[in-house]
N, C-alpha and C positions, 0 to 999 in steps of 0.2 A: 422513337424507341428508349426505355429508359435506362440508365448506365448501372451496371451488374459491379458488386463489390470487387469482382477481379478487374473489371475495365477501369476503374477509378483508381486504383492500385498500383497498378502496371507500368504507368513512371516512376513511381516512387521506388520499387522492388527494381526495376532497371539500375536505377539510381546508387542502391545498395550494392546489387552485385557488384557495377562498376568500380567502388570502391572497397570491395570485398580485401580485406587484408591478411591472408593466412596464418603469416611471420605474429601478427597482434592476435590472429584469432585463441592460441596454444594459452599463453598466458590469463585471457581474458576467462577462459571458461576453466584455468586452473583456480581461479580466483575462485569461481562456483560450485568449485569443487566439482568440476566436469556434468554438474548438473543438465546443460545447456553447449550444445555448441554457438560458435559466434561467428560473424563475419568477418571482426577484426575490425571493426569501425569504431574509435574513442566518439565518447559522449559528445564535446564538442564539432568535433566534424559530420557527428550524426544528427544534432541537431540542427546543425547547419543545411544538411540536405532536406532536412525537414521543412526548414521555413524555404526553403528552396521550390519544393512539389506543392505546398501548400501557396505559397506566391502565385504559382501558374494554375492550381486544380481547386483553391477554396479548401474550407471544411468540406465532409461528408454532407449532404443533407440529411435532414434528420433522421427522412423514410429510409438512409443508408448505413447510420451511423454503426446499428448493432451488426449489421453484414460485414461491414467494413475492417469491425474493432473482432470479430473472431474470426474472420479469415487471415488476420493478423497473427492471432494467436495460436495459428492451426499452423501456423509455418515455423521452422525448426528455429531460425534462427533467434537468437535471445533478443538481440535487437529491437527484431518484429514487435516482441511482446511489450518491452520499453514504449515503443512509437503509440502502439494501441494503448495501452494508458493515456497516454500525451492526449491522442484525440478525445476520447473518454474525456477526462479531464475539462474541456474547452467545448466540446460539443455538447455535452449532459447539459450545462450551463442554457444551451437555445430549448430544453426540452420542457414541455408542460408536465410532462408522467416522468415516475421515478426509475433507473434504470440498477434500482438494488437487485432485484431476479439475477441482469447480466452479470453483475458485480460477484452476486457468488459464485455464478460459475466459474468464472475465471479466478476467484479466488483458491478454488478448489482444484482448479486443473494448472497443470506447470506449474507446482505452487511451488515457493522458493518467497524467502525476506523481501529482495529485491524488489519483485511486483504486490507479493501481498504486502506491505508498508504502505506501499505507496496509494493501493487499492482503500485499505483500511484507514490510516492517517486521512488521508484524501480523499476522496470520491464517496467513502462510505459515510465518512462526518458529515460531508457535505449535503450527500444525500439526504442521511438522518433529520439534518438541519431543515431541509426543504418537504420533505415528508413523513411527518412524524404518523404518520397510519402505517406507511411501506416502515417504520423503523421498530413500531408496534406487531408489525407482520413477523418480521425478519430477527430482530433481537433476540427472542426466547429461542429461535431456534438455532443461530448463530452460537446461543450459550449453554445450551444443553448439548454440541454436536461434538463428535468425537472427533471430528477432525479439528486435527489442531490450530490449523491456519485459520478458521472461521472464530473457535475460540481465542488465536490472537487478535482476531480483526476486532472481536466483542469488547478485549482490553484496551486497545487502539484505536477507536474508533473519534474518542474524544482529544486527542492530543491537540488539537489547534484549539478549542472551547476556551480555554482560560476560566475567567468570569463565570463564562456561562456553563460550565461543568457541572452534571450532576454529580455533588461527591458523593450522595449515598448509593446511587449506583456503580459509581465507577468501583467504590470497596465493595458495595456484595459482589462484582466480578472478579476479584481480587481475593475474596473469601474461599467464592467456587475455586479458583484453580490455584491456591498456595500449596498445596501440596502435591502439584504437579512435576513431577523429574525431568518433564520435559525443559530440554534448555531453550528453545523460543519464546516457553509458554514465560518460564522464569523472568528473562531476559524481555518481555513485555510488561510483564508485573514492574518490574522496575524501570523501564522508560515510562510508564504510564505514572506513576509513583512521582518520578522524578520532574517531569515536566507539568503536573500539579503540585507541586512543593516551592516552583517560581512565583505561583498565584496564592500559596495556604500554604507554608511551609509550616504551619505551629498544626496543622491540620495530619499534614504526612508523617510529622514527628512522632506524634503524640501515635496514630496507625502503625507505625513501625515500631513501637517501643512494646506495645503490647499484642502485635502478635507475629504468631510463628514463620515468619518468611523460610524462602530458602536464602542462602548466604549470598546468592549472585541477585535474588531479586533484592535483597537489602542493601544490601553493596549498592546497585545503579538506582535505589530509590533514595538515596543520602547523598550521592555525588556530589550533586549540583552543589547541596548546602557544605557539604565541608568545603568548596573554594571559600566560601565566604567566611569561615574562622581561621584567624590568624593563627599564622605556621606555629607547631609544637603543642596546639589545643586536642 
């Protein structure tokens, strides 16, 4: 009989329940503006529990990866979504097919910056590199979406690309979103431009100077470059 996602995850969930700390859960939830409940397990300890679990159980087999991720995503405690992202990051590298549809589902479900940024800047970036056809199918939809988290993901997916960044695409996506009044979009624009400024500072400075960006986007875009300037410049 094949193992189910619930069977695979039960030893991990038992560990998490055993180490739950209600006193820590309150400030952790407050930091996330009470969007989600927490077990109250801090990141170092949570990572240790996951390592112990994986040492015993191993990564989920390829055919179980998506059910495991979705089962964790349905759990109320936010640590479960963090673990799901980590398992998907590791497990997707072993797959010969894209998981972009699954990523999109996760991005628009239980959405907040803490999971979306890992899904966008890490997983989506890697998936779009490996599977150009999946990028061609998904990216136009993300760019045109009314969902701010998909649009944020379209802005951020090239964060780790450095010299491989498609600058024309990056600036086009920024142009599409520059008038947004949404904080998370303005912040994403600044973050994406700031990261690319480490590779191509002249292009970013020129773009910021000739483009009407929100003050937050402009400030974030030039933050790294300003650190290079001498005091009082």
